[in-house]
N, C-alpha and C positions, 0 to 999 in steps of 0.2 A: 480626577479625570486627566487623561493624557491626550496630547494632540498629535501623536504619531499617525502617519497616513498609510493607506494601503499602497503596496508596491506592485500589485497586479497590473499589468499593462492595460491602458485605457480601452484597447480594442478587444479585450478578452472578457467575456461574461461568464461567471460561474452559474451554470444553468442546471437546476435539478430536473432530471428527465425521469420518465416512468416507462421504460421499455418492458415489453412482455417477453418472457423466455419459457421455452418448453425443453426441459432437460431429459425427457423420457427416452430419447433416441441417441443420447451422447455415448460414444464408445468408451471402453475402459481407458484406453490411451488416447485422449482427445487432443494432445499436442503431438509433436513429431516423433517422440519416443517416450518410454516409461520414465526416463530421468527428468525431462522437462515437465511432463504431466504431473509427476508426484512432487516436484518442487512447488508447482502452483497449487496442487492439492494441499500440501503442507502449509503454504501461506494462507490458504482459505481457512484452515483450522483456527488460526489465530486472529483472523480479521474481525469477527463479531465483537469480541471483548475489547480489542484494540480500538475499534471505532467508538464503542461505548465509552471507553476511557477518554478518548479525545473530546467527545461531546461533553462529558461531565466536567472536565477541567476547563475547557473554554467557557462553558456557561458559568462556572464558578467565578471567573475573573471578568466576565463580560461588562460589569458595571464600571470598569476602569477605562473603557473605550469610549471615545467621543467622536471619532471620525465617522460621519454618516455612511460613507462608502464601505469602510471596513465593517461596520455593523451590518450592512446589507449582505456583504460577502460572508460574514459569519452565519447569518440566517440561511443563506444558500448552502453553505457547508453543512449545517445541521441537517438539511433536507437530503442532500446528496449522501452523506455518511449514514443516515438512518436507513435509507433504502439499500445501500451497499451491505450493511450488517444483516438485514432481513434476507436478502438474496443469498448471502453466503451461509446463513443458517440453513436455508433450503439445500444448498450444495453439500454442506456437511452432513445433513441428514441422508442424502443419497450416498455419500461415502460410507456411512454406517451400514446402509443397506447392501453395500458391495462386500461386506465382510471385514471392514476396517474398524470395527466397533471400539477397539482399544484407544483410538485417537481421543476419546473423551477424557482419558487420563491426562493427556497433554493440555487440554483446555483447563482442567482443574489446577494443574501446576502453574499455568499462565496466570490465572486469576489470583492465585495465592501470592505469586511473585510480584505482580503489579501492585496489588494491595499493600504488600510490605514496603515496596519502594515508595509508594505515595505516603504511607504512614510515617516514614522516617525522613522524608524530604522536606526541606524548607520550601517556602512559596516559590522562590526563583527556580529551584530544581524541579518542583512539581509542574510548573508552567512550561518547562523545557521538554516535558514528556510528549505532549502533542506535536511539538516541532520536530522532535527526534523521530517520532513515528512517521510523520509526513516526509522526513528525509528518506526513509526506506521506500515508502509507497511511490513517491515521485521518481526515485531512481529506477525502481522496478518497472514502473509504467513507461518511462522514457525508453528503457531498454527493450521492453516488449513492443512498443510502437515503432521503434527505429530499426529493429532487427527481426522482422516478422519471419523471415525464412529460417533463422536459427531456432526459433521457438515453435512455429506453427508447421513449417514444411508445407505439405499439400493438404493438410487437414482443413475441412470446412464443416463446422458443426455449431450448435448453440452455445457450447461452453467457450469456444473461441470468440464468438460474437460477444458473449457476456464479458469476457476478459478485455476485449478491445474497448467496449463501452466503459468499463470500470477504469481502464487506463486513461481514457479521455478525460473523465471527470476528476481523477486524481491529479492529472496534469493541470487542470483548470484551477484547482484550489491549492496548488503547491506552496503558495506564499502566505496563506491566511494564518496558519498557526504560528509561523515565524513572525508575522506582523503583530499578532496579539502578544507574543512573547516580548518583542521589542517595545510595544506600547507601554509596558510597565518599566521602561528604562533598564531592562536587563542587558548585560553585555553579551554579545553573540558568542564569545569564546566559551561561555558556559555550555553551549550545545556541543562543541567539540569535546569538552571534558566529559560530559555525561554520555556521549556516544562511545567514547573510548573506554570509559570506566564501567559502563553498564550495558547499554543497549546493543552495541555491536556484538559483544560476546554472547549476550542472551539471545539475540536474533539468530546468529549463526548456529548456535547449539540447537535452538528450537526448530528452525526450518529444516536444517539438514538432518536433525535427529528424527523428525517425523517422516521426512522423505526416506530415510534409511529403513524405518519401520515399514512403510508402505511397500518399498521395493522387496524387502524380505518376505512380507506377506504374499507378494506375487511370485516369490521364488526367483526373481530376476537375478539377484546377486548370488544365487546358488550355482549359476553357470559362469565358469571362469572367463568365457569370451566377453562377458558384460563388465568385467572389472575395469578394463582400460577405458571404455566409453564413460563409465561412471566417474572415474577419477578425472577424466577430461572435462566432464560436465562441471564438476566442482571447481576445477581450475579456471574455467571460463565464466562461471556464474558468480563466484565469490567476490570478485572486484566490484560487482554491482551493489553489494551490501557494505562496501568499505570506501569506495572512491568518493572524493569530495568531503571527507571527514574534516579536513583542515581549512575548508573554504570559509568557515565562520570566524577564523582568526583575522581575516581582512576587514579593516574598518570600512571599506567601500563595498562590502558584499551585498548583493541583491539576489533574491531567489530566481528571478527570471533573467536568463541570458538571451542574446539574439538567437543562439542555436536552439534554445528551448522553444522560443516563439516559432521559429521556422518548423521545427518538428511537430509542434502542436497543430499548426494550421495544415500541415501535410497530412497528419493523422486524421484530423477532423474532415478534411476533404475526402479522404479515402472512405470515411464512414458516412458520407452524406446520404447515400442511398439507404443505408440501414436506418439512420436517424429519421429519414423522411417516412419510411414504411412502418417502422416498429415502435416508435416513441409516441405515446399518446399525448395529446395536447394538454 
């Protein structure tokens, strides 16, 4: 057993919620433009198996954790991620119904790649995988919550509400996988190494690859006037998947910064009405 403690701020609770969503009236481009929409659609393709992988690995090493608070947070993480995966499976089914059926090929590639990485990874590197995945989801969630206009524009629909809710919960548990990783006395620099050597290249190729497929299916990139906006989107969104890579080299690193906490409470306050009306007790 290890005595490492949770680093989640004391005033933040990881709360599994059960909101209801009706995606039947969601427009094809549910964010401000096709580029933002298909970036998030591409991310959705990979969420279910990524969430499953996080749960499998964290459960595998759970018996090494002794901090009661961290154990409670792990249980809340399991409940949050389980529902996230189920709802994204629904979303992916709707994508298939819109004529994007080939995205299942990307899911098969993802499963094969992750299984291979886990098979050849020693315990330290395997346990770094959930922390690496949470690196991406927390960065994307903070970006979405903090730059609503850049992503959403004037759109108001169920998919936007779904993404806002998902971002809130990803922000809540952003420290859990890292805390479990550190609980086994693993050096944090391993996360920088595995991000640079594996998960950043794989994530960039995967998300932008699926986004490109979806844009071509919609014939968006067959119009030259869309080329500059497309390249501009890549230039502005790519840092979201790469920034903070070297933060794990600092011996004083903690997942939650004062800016993170301020953004979290601001986002939660903006969602107060939604949470009150749409989340079942």
